[in-house]
Residue frames relative to the residue before (quaternion, step in Angstrom):
aa qw qx qy qz dx dy dz
M 1.0000 0.0000 0.0000 0.0000 0.00 0.00 0.00
R 0.6586 0.5203 -0.3143 0.4436 3.57 0.94 -0.83
L 0.6318 0.5377 -0.3364 0.4455 3.59 1.00 -0.75
R 0.6275 0.5461 -0.3404 0.4384 3.58 0.99 -0.71
R 0.6429 0.5245 -0.3207 0.4569 3.59 0.98 -0.78
L 0.7011 0.4574 -0.2677 0.4771 3.59 0.96 -0.80
A 0.6052 0.5976 -0.3563 0.3870 3.59 1.09 -0.62
V 0.6520 0.5273 -0.3345 0.4300 3.62 0.92 -0.77
P 0.6952 0.4350 -0.3106 0.4805 3.67 0.71 -0.87
A 0.6349 0.5290 -0.3423 0.4471 3.60 0.97 -0.74
A 0.6482 0.5084 -0.3177 0.4696 3.59 0.97 -0.83
T 0.6344 0.5275 -0.3250 0.4623 3.56 1.02 -0.79
L 0.6620 0.4990 -0.3022 0.4706 3.58 0.92 -0.88
I 0.6503 0.5071 -0.3196 0.4667 3.58 0.94 -0.82
F 0.6273 0.5371 -0.3334 0.4548 3.60 0.98 -0.85
W 0.7065 0.4565 -0.2761 0.4650 3.61 0.75 -1.04
A 0.6188 0.5317 -0.3520 0.4587 3.60 1.03 -0.68
M 0.6582 0.4980 -0.3110 0.4712 3.60 0.99 -0.81
V 0.6513 0.5135 -0.3192 0.4585 3.58 0.93 -0.88
L 0.7118 0.4562 -0.2664 0.4629 3.56 0.80 -1.00
H 0.6369 0.5177 -0.3349 0.4628 3.57 1.01 -0.73
G 0.6455 0.5295 -0.3127 0.4530 3.57 1.00 -0.79
Q 0.7110 0.4214 -0.2521 0.5034 3.58 1.10 -0.63
G 0.4176 -0.7067 0.4731 0.3200 3.58 1.21 -0.24
S 0.4900 0.6926 -0.3954 0.3521 3.56 1.21 0.51
E 0.2419 -0.6982 0.6470 0.1882 3.46 -1.39 0.32
V 0.4359 -0.6532 0.5367 0.3087 3.55 -1.27 0.24
V 0.1279 -0.7780 0.6136 0.0438 3.56 -0.76 1.11
V 0.1247 -0.8050 0.5792 0.0318 3.57 -0.48 1.24
H 0.2427 -0.7591 0.5913 0.1234 3.55 -0.76 1.09
Q 0.3737 -0.7919 0.4494 0.1771 3.56 -0.49 1.27
R 0.7026 0.4720 -0.2694 0.4593 3.57 1.01 -0.76
P 0.4068 -0.7242 0.4931 0.2584 3.62 -0.72 1.01
I 0.3354 -0.7108 0.5843 0.2019 3.53 -1.19 0.66
H 0.2247 -0.7672 0.5885 0.1207 3.59 -0.92 0.91
V 0.0856 0.8071 -0.5729 0.1142 3.57 -0.59 1.18
R 0.5016 -0.6301 0.5013 0.3163 3.54 -1.33 0.28
H 0.7956 0.1154 -0.0286 0.5940 3.58 1.15 -0.63
F 0.4428 -0.6353 0.5516 0.3099 3.56 -1.24 0.49
A 0.4722 0.6234 -0.4729 0.4059 3.55 0.37 1.26
G 0.2537 0.7849 -0.5422 0.1601 3.56 -1.13 0.55
K 0.4959 -0.6285 0.5195 0.2987 3.50 -1.33 -0.45
I 0.2769 -0.7506 0.5810 0.1491 3.54 -1.12 0.76
V 0.0282 0.7916 -0.6066 0.0679 3.54 -0.84 1.06
D 0.4608 -0.6313 0.5278 0.3325 3.55 -1.30 0.25
V 0.7404 -0.4281 0.2743 0.4396 3.60 -1.28 0.03
K 0.6619 0.4822 -0.3070 0.4848 3.61 1.22 -0.36
G 0.5664 -0.6194 0.3746 0.3939 3.59 1.29 -0.05
M 0.4914 0.6538 -0.4316 0.3806 3.57 1.27 0.13
T 0.5604 -0.6309 0.4334 0.3163 3.56 -1.05 0.84
V 0.2011 -0.7333 0.6365 0.1292 3.55 -1.10 0.80
E 0.2476 -0.8183 0.5102 0.0935 3.55 -0.41 1.29
Y 0.8918 0.1205 -0.0750 0.4297 3.50 -1.31 0.63
A 0.2860 0.7486 -0.5386 0.2602 3.60 1.04 0.73
T 0.4483 -0.6498 0.5376 0.2963 3.56 -1.20 0.52
V 0.0904 -0.7732 0.6269 0.0310 3.56 -0.94 0.95
E 0.0662 -0.8169 0.5728 -0.0136 3.56 -0.73 1.11
L 0.2360 -0.7222 0.6308 0.1575 3.54 -1.20 0.69
H 0.0583 -0.7984 0.5993 -0.0071 3.56 -0.84 1.05
D 0.5414 -0.5712 0.4992 0.3626 3.54 -1.22 0.54
L 0.4945 -0.7021 0.4274 0.2826 3.59 -0.78 1.00
K 0.7165 0.4492 -0.2577 0.4674 3.61 1.01 -0.75
T 0.7969 0.3084 -0.1483 0.4978 3.58 0.80 -1.00
H 0.3243 -0.7666 0.4753 0.2851 3.60 1.30 -0.39
R 0.3452 0.7373 -0.4956 0.3027 3.58 1.24 0.49
L 0.4825 -0.6663 0.4895 0.2892 3.57 -0.98 0.87
L 0.2012 -0.7937 0.5678 0.0849 3.58 -0.79 1.09
A 0.7763 -0.1474 0.1374 0.5972 3.57 0.99 -0.85
S 0.0630 -0.7797 0.6194 0.0672 3.53 -1.28 0.36
T 0.0199 -0.7714 0.6360 0.0053 3.52 -1.26 0.48
F 0.3960 -0.6741 0.5569 0.2805 3.54 -1.34 -0.02
A 0.4637 -0.6208 0.5431 0.3235 3.53 -1.16 0.58
D 0.4793 -0.6655 0.4834 0.3060 3.57 -1.13 0.54
G 0.7681 -0.3808 0.2682 0.4393 3.57 -1.30 -0.18
K 0.7036 0.3984 -0.2603 0.5277 3.59 1.28 -0.24
G 0.6092 -0.6061 0.3264 0.3937 3.58 1.29 0.29
Y 0.5369 0.6407 -0.4040 0.3714 3.61 1.24 0.08
F 0.0116 -0.7716 0.6360 -0.0030 3.55 -1.20 0.70
A 0.0216 -0.7959 0.6049 0.0160 3.59 -1.24 0.35
F 0.1274 -0.7516 0.6438 0.0658 3.54 -1.25 0.70
D 0.5110 -0.5719 0.5291 0.3631 3.53 -1.31 0.33
D 0.4010 -0.7774 0.4393 0.2047 3.61 -0.60 1.14
K 0.6778 0.5926 -0.3028 0.3126 3.56 0.83 -0.95
K 0.7572 0.4343 -0.2497 0.4192 3.61 0.88 -0.72
Y 0.6695 0.5303 -0.3093 0.4182 3.63 1.16 -0.06
G 0.5920 -0.5722 0.3824 0.4195 3.62 1.16 -0.26
K 0.6316 -0.5753 0.3988 0.3334 3.52 -1.36 0.02
R 0.7796 0.2193 -0.1048 0.5772 3.60 1.16 -0.52
I 0.0277 0.8266 -0.5496 0.1181 3.57 -0.51 1.25
E 0.3316 -0.6703 0.6140 0.2523 3.54 -1.29 0.45
L 0.1272 -0.7991 0.5868 0.0296 3.57 -0.73 1.08
R 0.0913 -0.7999 0.5928 0.0198 3.60 -0.83 1.01
V 0.1544 -0.7596 0.6267 0.0798 3.53 -1.07 0.85
I 0.0331 -0.8050 0.5904 -0.0484 3.55 -0.73 1.15
Q 0.1676 0.7549 -0.6198 0.1336 3.55 -0.87 1.00
K 0.5209 -0.6431 0.4594 0.3225 3.57 -0.91 0.90
G 0.7834 0.2908 -0.2470 0.4907 3.54 -0.94 0.97
F 0.7074 0.3734 -0.2381 0.5509 3.59 1.32 -0.08
D 0.5362 -0.5764 0.4948 0.3681 3.55 -1.26 0.39
V 0.4961 -0.6261 0.5068 0.3241 3.57 -1.15 0.62
A 0.1832 -0.7837 0.5870 0.0875 3.59 -0.81 1.02
V 0.1020 -0.7860 0.6090 0.0292 3.57 -0.94 0.95
Y 0.0418 -0.7977 0.6006 -0.0352 3.56 -0.75 1.14
T 0.2872 -0.6753 0.6381 0.2331 3.55 -1.27 0.49
V 0.0767 -0.8103 0.5808 -0.0107 3.55 -0.71 1.12
M 0.1087 -0.7923 0.5997 0.0269 3.56 -0.93 0.99
L 0.3554 -0.7138 0.5624 0.2188 3.56 -0.92 0.94
K 0.0845 0.7767 -0.6150 0.1068 3.56 -0.79 1.09
P 0.5241 -0.6469 0.4405 0.3359 3.63 -0.98 0.67
F 0.7264 0.4079 -0.2334 0.5015 3.59 1.20 -0.45
G 0.4465 0.7174 -0.4383 0.3065 3.59 1.22 0.25
D 0.6916 -0.4388 0.3644 0.4430 3.54 -1.36 -0.04
Q 0.5915 -0.5740 0.4307 0.3676 3.57 -1.23 0.44
Q 0.8086 0.0515 0.0087 0.5861 3.58 0.96 -0.87
I 0.4467 -0.6514 0.5477 0.2760 3.51 -1.32 0.43
R 0.1615 -0.7363 0.6452 0.1245 3.58 -1.06 0.73
L 0.1039 -0.8178 0.5660 0.0067 3.55 -0.29 1.31
V 0.1533 -0.7910 0.5902 0.0487 3.53 -0.77 1.10
I 0.0442 -0.7907 0.6106 0.0082 3.56 -0.82 1.03
T 0.3478 -0.7553 0.5255 0.1798 3.55 -1.11 0.72
V 0.5586 -0.5930 0.4681 0.3424 3.54 -1.19 0.62
A 0.4816 -0.6693 0.4882 0.2860 3.58 -0.95 0.91
T 0.2925 -0.7659 0.5509 0.1562 3.54 -1.07 0.79
């Protein structure tokens, strides 16, 4: 029984290591939480250029379980319905050729209208 519990997290770690290694990416975790009114925004690179069609995922902050995912459009914009995911979420941006960016996002009535997510080119 104990081996079964350890096998699932290990398999998950191996999967993500293979995916990230295949893309030549690292995971960049942004420590400072972002305060927003909506889970919506734009994805850009460090030069401010739009990153098209990136995958955007919402994860539970404690369990890291995937709650929802979407793709950015051709102009780098994405949006989620705010009400069903909670007030504090881990947001991941994944795009081939870029490092995976991980943000903590908090819904607040006084937050920004949109999130500006910056991802870096993989080295």
